[in-house]
LORO-259988 format. One line per field, with one value per residue: residue number from 1; x, y, z of N, C-alpha, C in turn; residue in three letters. Coordinates in Angstrom, 2 decimals. Layout:
% LORO-259988
i	NUM,...
nxx	X,...
nyy	Y,...
nzz	Z,...
caxx	X,...
cayy	Y,...
cazz	Z,...
cxx	X,...
cyy	Y,...
czz	Z,...
aa	Ala,...
//
This chain:
% LORO-259988
i	1,2,3,4,5,6,7,8,9,10,11,12,13,14,15,16,17,18,19,20,21,22,23,24,25,26,27,28,29,30,31,32,33,34,35,36,37,38,39,40,41,42,43,44,45,46,47,48,49,50,51,52,53,54,55,56,57,58,59,60,61,62,63,64,65,66,67,68,69,70,71,72,73,74,75,76,77,78,79,80,81,82,83,84,85,86,87,88,89,90,91,92,93,94,95,96,97,98,99,100,101,102,103,104,105,106,107,108,109,110,111,112,113,114,115,116,117,118,119,120,121,122,123,124,125,126,127,128,129,130,131,132,133,134,135,136,137,138,139,140,141,142,143,144,145,146,147,148,149,150,151,152,153,154,155,156,157,158,159,160,161,162,163,164,165,166,167,168,169,170,171,172,173,174,175,176,177,178,179,180
nxx	82.78,83.77,82.26,84.02,86.54,86.01,85.75,88.28,91.35,93.61,96.52,96.75,97.80,98.28,98.19,99.79,100.09,103.28,105.70,103.86,103.44,103.87,102.14,99.70,99.60,99.41,97.01,95.17,95.30,94.29,91.66,90.65,90.65,88.91,86.52,86.00,86.88,88.66,88.38,88.33,90.34,93.62,96.53,98.84,101.41,104.50,106.98,110.34,113.86,116.94,119.39,122.75,124.20,127.05,128.20,130.18,132.04,130.52,128.49,125.20,122.09,119.30,115.87,114.71,112.32,111.19,109.40,108.57,105.68,103.81,101.74,101.23,98.40,96.81,93.88,90.33,88.54,85.78,82.81,82.72,85.34,86.88,85.92,86.73,89.59,90.08,89.15,90.84,92.89,95.41,95.55,95.52,94.63,93.71,95.95,95.32,93.05,90.85,89.56,89.18,90.39,93.24,94.38,97.66,100.24,100.70,103.21,104.93,104.52,105.41,108.14,108.87,108.36,109.98,112.48,112.81,112.97,115.37,117.19,120.38,122.16,122.70,125.39,125.85,128.04,129.49,131.59,134.02,135.86,139.21,138.99,140.47,141.07,141.12,142.29,140.69,140.56,141.74,144.57,145.85,145.43,145.41,146.76,146.70,144.81,144.19,141.23,140.54,138.63,135.10,132.71,129.63,127.48,128.60,129.52,132.20,135.53,138.35,141.60,144.63,147.46,150.28,152.95,155.95,157.04,155.94,153.17,150.40,147.73,144.75,141.93,139.05,136.49,133.51,133.12,135.66,136.92,137.47,136.47,138.84
nyy	36.96,34.76,34.23,33.47,34.35,37.07,37.92,37.72,38.42,40.74,42.35,45.78,48.54,51.87,55.12,58.08,61.55,62.85,62.39,62.20,59.67,58.37,59.86,59.24,56.50,56.64,58.17,56.48,54.15,55.18,55.86,53.33,52.12,53.86,53.64,51.00,49.02,46.91,44.26,44.28,45.89,45.30,45.62,48.33,49.42,51.15,50.71,50.85,51.56,51.49,53.92,54.77,57.82,59.71,62.65,65.46,63.96,62.64,59.92,59.02,57.54,57.17,56.83,55.69,55.84,53.05,52.96,55.83,57.82,55.80,53.48,50.41,48.38,45.94,44.28,43.46,43.87,45.86,47.89,49.56,49.38,50.24,52.88,54.05,53.91,55.27,57.81,58.83,61.31,62.59,60.42,59.69,57.87,54.42,51.96,50.71,49.67,51.57,52.91,50.79,49.06,46.96,44.00,43.53,41.22,38.50,37.30,39.36,41.28,39.84,39.64,42.36,43.11,41.24,41.92,44.52,43.97,42.53,44.19,45.44,48.05,50.86,52.94,56.34,58.78,61.95,62.63,63.42,63.11,64.02,64.91,64.79,62.03,60.33,57.19,54.92,52.30,48.91,47.67,50.03,51.90,55.09,56.35,59.02,59.79,60.68,61.00,59.25,57.93,57.27,54.93,54.84,52.98,50.64,51.35,52.03,53.34,54.64,55.54,57.47,56.74,57.79,55.78,54.86,57.02,56.79,57.13,55.16,53.31,52.50,50.48,51.25,50.79,52.66,52.69,52.58,54.98,58.48,61.76,64.35
nzz	84.63,87.13,90.35,92.30,91.32,91.24,93.91,94.88,96.51,95.24,93.81,93.03,91.04,91.80,90.55,91.61,92.65,92.00,94.49,96.51,97.44,100.00,101.57,100.38,101.01,103.85,104.14,102.83,104.40,106.81,106.00,105.34,107.85,109.27,107.79,108.10,106.25,106.26,105.54,102.85,101.77,102.10,102.24,101.80,99.90,99.44,97.48,98.42,98.52,100.32,100.10,100.28,100.70,100.11,101.13,101.25,102.67,104.57,105.49,104.69,105.08,102.96,102.04,98.95,96.45,94.61,92.48,91.59,92.01,92.11,93.91,95.60,96.05,97.91,97.50,97.51,94.70,94.35,93.98,96.28,97.47,95.30,95.06,97.50,97.34,94.89,95.52,97.40,98.79,96.69,94.98,91.56,89.62,88.94,87.61,84.50,81.87,79.85,82.02,83.72,86.35,86.24,87.60,89.00,88.05,90.17,90.41,89.59,91.61,93.85,93.16,93.21,95.91,97.25,96.16,97.14,99.86,100.08,98.98,98.43,99.92,97.97,97.09,96.78,95.60,95.90,93.91,91.35,88.25,88.68,91.30,94.57,96.69,99.84,100.70,102.74,103.53,102.95,100.94,100.19,102.14,103.73,101.68,99.26,96.42,92.96,91.23,88.25,86.75,87.06,88.13,88.58,88.47,89.36,91.80,92.06,91.49,89.67,90.49,90.47,92.30,94.10,94.38,95.70,94.31,91.79,89.60,90.11,88.86,90.61,91.44,93.20,95.69,96.50,99.27,100.27,100.24,100.96,100.44,99.88
caxx	83.79,83.18,82.13,85.25,87.58,85.61,85.98,89.65,92.21,94.63,97.29,96.48,98.77,97.58,99.03,99.62,100.89,104.68,106.12,102.76,103.23,103.74,100.94,98.58,99.60,98.88,95.60,94.37,95.22,93.36,90.30,90.25,90.35,87.75,85.33,85.86,87.03,89.82,88.13,88.40,91.63,94.48,97.88,99.22,102.88,105.28,108.29,111.48,115.15,117.82,120.56,123.72,124.75,128.22,128.31,131.16,132.71,129.60,127.58,123.83,121.14,118.00,114.98,114.44,111.19,111.52,108.50,107.99,104.36,102.95,101.52,100.64,97.30,96.26,92.47,89.28,87.97,84.34,82.49,83.07,86.79,87.35,85.56,87.59,90.95,90.06,88.84,91.81,93.68,96.69,95.41,95.02,93.86,94.24,96.59,94.46,92.61,89.49,89.08,88.93,91.66,93.71,95.27,99.05,100.56,101.18,104.66,105.61,104.44,106.33,109.50,109.08,108.43,111.18,113.65,112.92,113.38,116.76,117.99,121.58,122.22,123.50,126.11,126.05,129.16,129.60,132.97,134.14,137.23,140.07,138.92,141.42,140.43,141.97,141.88,140.53,140.68,142.37,146.03,146.37,144.90,146.17,147.29,145.81,144.84,143.44,140.27,140.67,137.39,134.08,131.74,128.55,126.64,129.30,129.98,133.67,136.22,139.77,142.37,146.09,148.08,151.74,153.59,157.39,157.33,155.32,151.70,149.90,146.26,144.13,140.47,138.55,135.05,133.14,133.24,137.08,137.52,136.88,136.85,139.78
cayy	36.65,33.91,34.85,33.15,35.26,38.44,38.23,37.31,39.56,40.91,43.59,46.78,49.64,53.15,56.25,59.19,62.73,62.58,62.86,62.03,58.24,58.03,60.54,58.42,55.29,57.00,58.56,55.31,53.28,55.83,55.73,51.92,51.90,54.67,53.12,49.57,48.23,46.02,42.96,44.46,46.51,44.62,46.21,49.43,49.41,52.07,50.05,51.76,50.94,52.38,54.35,55.49,58.96,60.27,64.05,66.15,62.98,62.06,58.91,59.24,56.64,57.77,55.93,56.12,55.08,52.21,53.38,57.13,58.10,54.62,52.80,49.08,48.14,44.59,44.49,42.79,44.96,46.01,49.32,50.28,49.48,51.09,54.26,54.51,54.12,56.29,59.13,59.17,62.49,62.29,59.36,60.20,56.81,53.05,51.59,49.75,50.05,52.09,53.21,49.56,48.62,45.62,43.53,43.24,39.80,38.12,37.03,40.66,41.89,39.08,40.06,43.74,43.13,40.49,42.70,45.64,43.45,42.06,45.18,45.90,49.51,51.44,54.10,57.45,59.59,63.22,62.80,63.46,62.98,65.14,65.09,64.07,61.20,59.59,55.79,54.67,50.87,48.11,47.69,51.37,52.79,56.30,57.01,59.98,59.58,61.59,60.19,59.31,57.41,56.95,53.94,54.89,51.78,49.59,51.96,51.94,54.37,54.40,56.70,57.34,56.90,57.85,54.74,54.90,58.07,56.53,57.14,53.81,53.29,51.51,50.50,51.32,50.86,53.91,52.62,52.57,56.29,59.67,62.93,65.20
cazz	85.63,88.15,91.68,93.03,90.83,91.53,95.32,95.20,96.82,94.20,93.91,92.01,91.04,91.83,90.17,92.54,92.34,92.31,95.82,97.47,97.64,101.42,102.03,99.89,101.83,105.17,104.00,102.48,105.58,107.76,105.47,105.46,109.27,109.63,107.12,108.40,105.03,106.42,104.91,101.39,101.43,103.06,102.38,100.92,99.89,98.62,97.40,98.60,98.82,101.05,99.35,101.10,99.99,100.78,100.75,102.10,103.52,105.55,104.97,105.14,104.43,102.64,101.32,97.59,95.92,93.47,91.41,91.95,91.45,92.16,95.19,95.40,96.99,97.88,97.83,96.74,93.91,94.14,93.87,97.51,97.63,94.21,95.38,98.61,96.84,93.84,96.09,98.44,98.40,96.06,93.97,90.29,88.95,88.95,86.36,83.81,80.53,79.76,83.37,84.45,86.95,85.90,88.68,88.65,88.16,91.51,90.32,89.54,92.95,94.71,92.81,93.68,97.37,97.64,95.76,98.07,101.16,100.07,98.24,99.09,99.88,96.90,97.60,95.84,96.08,95.15,93.43,89.89,87.76,89.09,92.75,95.41,97.71,100.77,100.78,104.17,103.85,101.91,100.91,99.95,103.18,104.06,100.48,98.62,94.98,92.11,90.48,86.80,86.19,88.06,87.66,89.58,88.44,90.09,93.05,92.04,90.75,89.43,90.90,90.41,93.61,94.00,95.18,95.43,93.35,90.49,89.57,89.90,88.86,91.49,91.41,94.57,95.90,97.15,100.73,100.62,100.06,101.59,99.65,100.61
cxx	83.13,83.18,83.41,86.38,87.30,85.94,87.37,90.49,93.37,95.38,96.92,97.51,97.98,98.57,98.72,100.36,102.31,105.05,105.04,102.53,103.01,102.49,99.70,98.47,98.97,97.40,94.71,94.22,94.26,91.92,89.79,89.84,89.05,86.45,85.11,85.96,88.24,89.63,88.16,89.73,92.62,95.82,98.07,100.74,103.44,106.68,109.44,112.74,116.00,119.06,121.47,124.34,125.94,128.39,129.22,131.79,131.80,128.66,126.19,122.93,119.86,117.18,114.66,113.32,111.62,110.69,107.87,106.66,103.40,102.91,100.86,99.57,96.80,94.82,91.57,88.55,86.44,84.06,82.94,84.59,87.39,87.12,86.48,89.00,90.98,89.88,89.71,92.66,95.03,96.63,94.88,94.19,94.48,94.94,95.72,94.10,91.16,88.84,88.72,90.26,91.99,94.65,96.68,99.28,101.18,102.70,105.45,105.65,105.39,107.78,109.80,109.26,109.67,112.44,113.89,113.42,114.84,117.71,119.24,121.67,123.18,124.18,126.26,127.14,129.26,131.05,132.96,135.62,138.01,140.05,140.00,140.65,141.48,141.42,141.84,140.56,141.31,143.88,146.63,145.86,145.91,146.85,146.24,145.95,144.00,142.54,140.47,139.40,136.42,133.07,130.58,127.68,127.27,129.76,131.50,134.23,137.67,140.50,143.86,146.65,149.59,152.35,155.05,157.73,156.74,153.81,151.21,148.37,145.74,142.61,139.97,137.04,134.75,133.36,134.71,137.69,136.77,137.38,137.75,139.31
cyy	35.82,34.62,34.64,34.10,36.70,38.83,37.81,38.54,39.57,42.21,44.50,47.89,50.94,54.24,57.41,60.42,62.42,63.19,62.68,60.57,57.88,58.66,59.74,57.15,55.57,57.33,57.36,54.38,53.86,55.67,54.30,51.63,52.61,54.10,51.62,48.68,47.29,44.66,43.06,45.06,46.09,45.30,47.32,49.53,50.48,51.45,51.07,50.94,51.97,52.66,55.09,56.58,59.47,61.68,64.74,65.19,62.32,61.08,59.14,58.28,57.39,56.74,56.53,55.24,54.31,52.62,54.72,57.35,56.92,54.02,51.46,48.87,46.71,44.68,43.54,43.92,44.83,47.51,50.12,50.48,50.36,52.56,54.83,54.82,55.28,57.70,59.46,60.33,62.06,61.21,59.99,59.15,55.46,52.83,50.50,50.25,50.51,52.30,51.98,49.07,47.18,45.17,43.25,41.73,39.54,37.91,38.34,41.31,41.17,39.50,41.43,43.76,42.39,41.29,43.86,45.15,43.05,43.03,45.56,47.41,49.98,52.69,55.12,58.33,60.84,63.49,62.83,63.33,64.24,65.38,64.27,63.29,60.52,58.17,55.42,53.19,50.14,48.27,49.08,52.39,53.88,56.96,58.00,59.78,60.61,60.74,60.39,58.81,57.10,56.00,53.89,53.64,50.63,50.07,51.82,53.14,53.95,55.68,56.41,57.66,56.90,56.83,54.66,55.88,57.85,56.55,55.73,53.83,52.17,51.63,50.38,51.32,52.13,53.86,52.55,53.96,57.37,60.87,63.83,66.65
czz	86.73,89.50,92.48,92.63,91.26,92.97,95.80,95.52,95.83,94.47,92.73,92.15,90.90,91.47,91.11,92.01,92.78,93.67,96.88,97.84,99.12,102.02,101.61,100.73,103.19,105.10,103.72,103.67,106.62,107.29,105.61,106.90,109.67,109.04,107.36,107.18,105.07,105.79,103.38,100.93,102.51,103.31,101.38,101.02,98.96,98.55,97.45,98.82,99.54,100.22,100.31,100.25,100.80,100.25,101.75,103.11,104.54,104.87,105.56,104.37,104.15,101.88,99.97,97.04,94.68,92.26,91.79,91.25,91.48,93.56,94.86,96.47,96.81,98.37,97.05,96.02,93.86,94.13,95.09,97.64,96.53,94.56,96.46,98.11,95.85,94.41,97.29,97.93,97.85,95.00,92.69,89.57,89.24,87.63,85.74,82.44,80.58,81.13,84.18,85.02,86.57,87.02,88.16,88.78,89.52,91.49,90.29,90.92,93.90,94.45,93.38,95.19,97.86,97.35,96.73,99.42,101.19,99.37,99.04,98.91,98.79,97.48,96.49,96.42,95.23,94.77,91.91,89.53,88.14,90.59,93.44,96.46,98.58,100.83,102.26,104.54,102.68,101.92,100.71,100.97,103.51,102.86,99.98,97.12,94.26,91.21,88.98,86.10,87.33,87.41,88.66,89.62,89.22,91.47,93.18,91.31,90.57,89.78,90.72,91.78,93.41,94.97,94.75,94.32,91.97,90.62,89.23,89.92,89.78,91.36,92.84,94.60,96.66,98.67,101.20,100.62,100.83,100.77,100.50,100.51
aa	Met,Ser,Glu,Asn,Lys,Lys,Asn,Gln,Lys,Arg,Trp,Tyr,Val,Val,His,Thr,Tyr,Ser,Gly,His,Glu,Asn,Lys,Val,Lys,Thr,Asn,Leu,Glu,Lys,Arg,Val,Glu,Tyr,Leu,Gly,Leu,Gly,Glu,Lys,Ile,Phe,Arg,Val,Glu,Val,Pro,Gln,Lys,Thr,Val,Thr,Val,Val,Lys,Asn,Gly,Arg,Arg,Gln,Asp,Lys,Asp,Glu,Lys,Val,Phe,Pro,Gly,Tyr,Val,Leu,Val,Glu,Met,Ile,Met,Asp,Asp,Asp,Ser,Trp,Phe,Val,Val,Gln,Asn,Thr,Ala,Gly,Val,Thr,Lys,Phe,Val,Gly,Ala,Asn,Lys,Lys,Pro,Ile,Pro,Ala,Lys,Glu,Ser,Glu,Ile,Arg,Lys,Ile,Ile,His,Lys,Val,Gln,Val,Gln,Thr,Ala,Lys,Ile,Glu,Leu,Asp,Val,Lys,Val,Gly,Asp,Lys,Val,Arg,Ile,Ile,Ser,Gly,Pro,Phe,Ala,Asp,Phe,Val,Gly,Ser,Ile,Thr,Glu,Val,Tyr,Pro,Asp,Lys,Ala,Lys,Leu,Arg,Ala,Asn,Val,Ser,Ile,Phe,Gly,Arg,Glu,Thr,Pro,Val,Glu,Leu,Glu,Tyr,Asn,Gln,Ile,Gln,Lys,Val
//
């Protein structure tokens, strides 16, 4: 490997104990600062997206990890930087082959970071077929309907609404309804 390639800053993927991703990020950043390795370990990222959950009629935003159990580290790989990352509490191993860390493709990392930055908030709703919902916006506002189908991947549902005494199927987005 050429000296130029060897001392190049690259992204590596680190496997962690599940649920410890943010703790690993914090611990690693503290160790880098304490040991003065800022010139070898540059960034530690836990890709997350914001999800809006609607429970009992209340909207709540929560962060959801894009890759549970993994942390991204931008670093120059050498014995010292490898040792610091590998021996951080919560880290199980680097992703690679034969105990040799393999850098992630720059294009993949750019996609992941860009996707997380522009991610539109996904809405999760605790509704199921048969539930009654009040429509809070759109042309059917203030009507109450009974859910007949739920499409969580599209954040939409279909409900029957009584209009002029007839059951009429309408398609609604999650943000247009409230559970009754």
